[in-house]
C-alpha positions as CSV (number, residue, x, y, z in Angstrom):
1,M,-8.5,2.6,-16.5
2,A,-9.1,-0.9,-15.1
3,S,-8.2,-2.8,-12.0
4,T,-8.0,-5.9,-14.2
5,W,-5.0,-4.5,-16.1
6,Y,-1.7,-3.6,-14.5
7,P,2.0,-4.4,-14.8
8,V,3.6,-7.3,-12.9
9,I,7.4,-7.4,-12.4
10,D,9.6,-10.4,-12.7
11,Y,12.1,-9.6,-10.0
12,I,14.4,-12.3,-11.1
13,L,15.0,-10.5,-14.5
14,C,14.6,-7.0,-13.1
15,T,17.9,-5.0,-12.9
16,E,16.2,-2.1,-11.0
17,C,17.2,0.4,-13.6
18,G,14.2,2.6,-12.6
19,T,13.0,3.3,-16.2
20,C,9.5,2.0,-15.6
21,V,9.1,4.1,-12.5
22,S,10.4,7.3,-13.9
23,K,8.6,7.1,-17.3
24,C,5.2,6.1,-16.1
25,P,2.9,9.2,-16.3
26,H,0.0,7.5,-14.5
27,G,1.3,7.1,-11.0
28,V,1.2,3.3,-11.1
29,Y,4.5,2.9,-9.4
30,N,5.7,4.0,-5.9
31,T,8.3,6.6,-6.6
32,K,9.6,6.5,-3.1
33,K,10.8,2.9,-3.7
34,A,12.6,3.8,-6.9
35,P,14.6,2.4,-8.6
36,T,12.9,-0.7,-7.3
37,P,9.6,-1.0,-9.3
38,V,6.7,-1.5,-6.8
39,V,3.2,-1.4,-8.2
40,T,1.3,0.6,-5.7
41,N,-1.6,2.0,-7.7
42,P,-2.7,-0.7,-10.1
43,V,-6.1,0.9,-10.7
44,S,-4.3,3.9,-12.2
45,C,-2.9,1.9,-15.1
46,V,-4.5,2.7,-18.4
47,D,-6.1,-0.4,-20.0
48,H,-3.9,-1.9,-22.7
49,C,-1.0,0.5,-22.1
50,H,2.3,-1.2,-22.7
51,G,4.4,1.9,-22.1
52,C,6.6,0.6,-19.2
53,G,6.8,-2.9,-20.7
54,N,8.1,-1.5,-24.1
55,R,10.8,0.5,-22.3
56,C,12.0,-2.2,-19.9
57,P,15.5,-3.2,-21.2
58,V,15.4,-6.8,-20.0
59,G,11.7,-7.7,-20.6
60,A,10.8,-8.0,-17.0
61,I,7.3,-6.6,-17.3
62,T,4.1,-8.3,-18.3
63,Y,0.5,-7.4,-17.6
64,V,-2.4,-8.9,-15.8
65,G,-5.3,-9.4,-18.2
66,D,-3.2,-9.0,-21.4
67,D,-5.0,-10.8,-24.2
68,T,-3.5,-8.7,-27.0
69,G,-0.7,-11.0,-28.0
70,W,1.9,-8.5,-26.9
71,T,5.3,-9.9,-25.7
72,P,8.2,-8.0,-24.1
73,P,10.3,-6.4,-26.9
74,N,13.5,-6.8,-24.9
75,G,15.0,-9.8,-23.1
76,A,13.5,-13.2,-23.6
77,P,10.1,-13.1,-25.2
78,A,7.1,-14.6,-23.5
79,V,6.3,-18.1,-24.6
80,D,3.6,-18.5,-27.2
81,E,1.8,-21.6,-25.9
82,A,-0.1,-22.1,-29.2
83,S,3.1,-22.6,-31.1
84,C,5.2,-24.3,-28.4
85,S,6.3,-27.8,-29.3
86,C,5.6,-29.0,-25.7
87,G,1.8,-28.6,-26.4
88,G,1.3,-26.1,-23.7
89,D,3.0,-28.1,-21.0
90,C,5.5,-25.3,-20.4
91,A,2.8,-23.2,-18.8
92,S,2.7,-25.6,-15.9
93,K,6.5,-25.1,-15.5
94,T,6.0,-21.5,-14.2
95,V,6.2,-21.2,-10.5
96,L,4.3,-18.0,-9.5
97,I,5.4,-16.7,-6.1
98,E,3.4,-13.8,-4.7
99,Y,4.5,-11.8,-1.7
100,L,1.5,-9.8,-0.3
101,Y,2.3,-7.3,2.4
102,L,1.2,-4.1,4.2
103,D,4.4,-2.1,4.6
104,L,8.1,-2.3,3.7
105,N,9.1,0.9,5.3
106,T,8.3,0.3,9.0
107,C,6.9,-3.2,9.6
108,E,9.8,-5.4,10.8
109,R,7.8,-8.6,9.9
110,C,7.2,-7.5,6.3
111,I,10.7,-6.3,5.8
112,G,12.3,-9.3,7.4
113,T,10.1,-11.8,5.5
114,D,10.8,-9.9,2.2
115,Q,14.6,-10.3,2.8
116,E,14.3,-14.0,3.7
117,L,12.0,-14.8,0.8
118,R,14.1,-13.1,-1.8
119,E,17.2,-15.0,-0.6
120,V,15.4,-18.3,-0.8
121,V,14.0,-17.5,-4.3
122,D,17.5,-16.6,-5.5
123,T,18.9,-19.8,-4.1
124,L,16.2,-22.1,-5.5
125,S,15.9,-20.5,-8.9
126,P,19.0,-22.1,-10.5
127,A,18.1,-25.6,-9.3
128,L,14.5,-25.2,-10.5
129,A,15.7,-23.9,-13.8
130,L,17.7,-27.2,-14.2
131,A,14.4,-29.0,-13.8
132,G,12.8,-26.8,-16.4
133,Y,10.9,-24.5,-14.0
134,K,10.9,-20.7,-14.2
135,I,10.1,-18.6,-11.1
136,E,7.9,-15.6,-11.5
137,Y,8.2,-13.5,-8.4
138,R,5.6,-10.7,-7.7
139,K,5.7,-8.3,-4.7
140,I,2.3,-6.6,-4.2
141,E,1.8,-4.0,-1.5
142,M,-1.8,-4.1,-0.2
143,T,-2.3,-0.4,-0.2
144,T,-6.1,-0.2,-0.2
145,T,-9.1,-2.2,0.9
146,E,-10.0,-2.6,-2.8
147,L,-6.6,-4.2,-3.6
148,A,-6.8,-6.4,-0.5
149,T,-10.3,-7.6,-1.5
150,A,-9.2,-8.2,-5.1
151,H,-6.4,-10.5,-3.8
152,R,-8.5,-12.0,-1.1
153,F,-5.9,-10.9,1.4
154,L,-6.3,-12.5,4.9
155,S,-3.2,-11.5,6.8
156,S,0.1,-9.7,6.5
157,P,2.5,-10.9,5.3
158,T,1.2,-13.6,2.9
159,I,3.3,-15.8,0.6
160,R,1.5,-17.7,-2.1
161,V,2.9,-20.3,-4.5
162,N,0.8,-20.9,-7.6
163,G,-2.1,-19.3,-5.9
164,R,-1.8,-21.3,-2.7
165,D,-0.9,-19.8,0.7
166,I,2.2,-21.7,2.0
167,C,0.6,-21.6,5.5
168,A,-2.4,-23.9,6.0
169,S,-4.0,-21.5,8.5
170,V,-3.7,-17.9,9.8
171,A,-2.0,-17.4,13.1
172,E,-1.4,-13.8,14.3
173,N,-0.3,-11.7,17.3
174,D,0.0,-8.0,18.1
175,C,2.2,-6.1,15.6
176,G,3.5,-2.9,17.2
177,C,4.9,-1.6,13.8
178,C,1.6,-1.8,12.0
179,G,-0.2,-0.5,15.1
180,E,2.1,2.6,15.0
181,I,1.3,3.0,11.3
182,S,-2.4,3.0,11.8
183,G,-2.8,4.3,15.3
184,T,-4.8,1.2,16.3
185,Q,-4.1,-2.3,17.5
186,V,-3.2,-4.6,14.6
187,D,-2.5,-8.3,14.6
188,C,-0.1,-9.5,11.9
189,R,0.9,-12.9,10.8
190,V,3.2,-15.3,12.7
191,F,4.7,-18.4,11.2
192,E,4.6,-21.8,12.9
193,Y,7.4,-24.2,11.9
194,G,9.1,-27.1,13.7
195,G,7.2,-26.6,16.9
196,A,8.1,-22.9,17.2
197,T,6.5,-19.6,16.3
198,Y,8.3,-16.9,14.3
199,D,7.5,-13.3,13.4
200,V,9.8,-13.8,10.4
201,P,9.7,-17.2,8.7
202,P,12.9,-19.2,8.6
203,K,14.5,-19.9,5.3
204,A,13.9,-23.7,5.7
205,M,10.2,-23.1,6.0
206,L,10.0,-20.9,2.9
207,A,12.1,-23.4,0.9
208,E,9.9,-26.4,2.0
209,G,6.8,-24.4,1.2
210,I,7.9,-23.5,-2.3
211,L,9.3,-27.0,-3.2
212,S,6.2,-28.7,-1.8
213,A,4.0,-26.5,-4.0
214,V,6.1,-27.3,-7.0
215,F,6.7,-31.0,-6.6
216,G,3.9,-32.0,-4.1
217,N,0.2,-32.4,-4.5
218,S,-0.7,-28.7,-3.8
219,S,-0.2,-27.2,-7.2
220,E,-3.9,-26.3,-7.6
221,A,-5.0,-23.0,-6.2
222,Q,-7.0,-23.2,-2.9
223,P,-10.7,-23.4,-3.4
224,S,-12.5,-20.1,-3.9
225,I,-14.8,-19.3,-1.0
226,G,-16.6,-16.3,0.1
227,Y,-14.3,-13.4,1.1
228,T,-14.8,-10.7,3.6
229,L,-12.0,-8.3,4.5
230,P,-10.9,-9.3,8.0
231,E,-11.9,-6.7,10.7
232,N,-8.3,-6.6,11.7
233,L,-7.2,-5.3,8.3
234,R,-10.2,-3.0,8.1
235,R,-9.0,-1.3,11.3
236,F,-5.5,-0.9,9.9
237,Y,-6.8,0.8,6.7
238,D,-9.2,3.0,8.5
239,G,-6.6,4.0,11.0
240,K,-4.0,4.7,8.4
241,Q,-6.4,6.8,6.4
242,R,-7.4,8.7,9.5
243,K,-3.8,9.5,10.4
244,A,-3.0,10.5,6.9
245,G,-5.8,13.1,7.0
246,C,-5.1,14.4,10.5
247,G,-3.8,17.9,10.8
248,C,-1.5,16.9,13.6
249,G,0.6,14.8,11.3
250,G,-0.3,11.5,13.0
251,G,0.2,12.7,16.5
252,S,-1.5,11.8,19.7
253,C,-4.9,13.0,18.6
254,C,-5.0,10.2,16.0
255,G,-4.4,7.4,18.5
């Protein structure tokens, strides 16, 4: 098992049939979110296992760290850059949008941002396809400190386009939902746009952020700097774990 090998879902292609969730014997997917495939335990995935990808009827699953030459057997096969007549240029035509979040069951910010982002992606995809771009959309729940560290997670929710946060800086305020989940005070992200501050980013902001990353000068990933898990997030994870192990079921003694 390896944290550098796990499935990623192309939610544009995914039909939410639930096959990958129901057939995975390793507990990689969150069964509570079925039939929507949400990778919640990537470290449980067995290195070089293509089980769910082979079963996916539309070829919506690929794997981080896959150097085997495997391509999805169903749907449109992955591009072989070595044999592509564009000379590898097509790789730059992929727009990777990553949605990193803490919770989609309770947190109103995460839920609302998820809905807005998905609508924007669905709206932009046809236009970008006409220009030769393909959107790869990944939703990744930051379930553990290890996963947060691996993704250099700074604040929830985070939206990255081709590795770059669409927000130039992190602004936060108190999030009652995540505070309720963890039993401690947690500050979550707010979005500043047009001179106003939003708990859930407006569609215009999301569309501008994506298009700027594609057609502007921000296509390169942000510089790699030293990362330390923010204390704010550490409190969230510690509190959530404490409540999960409390015999009162997360009652007043866990506050």
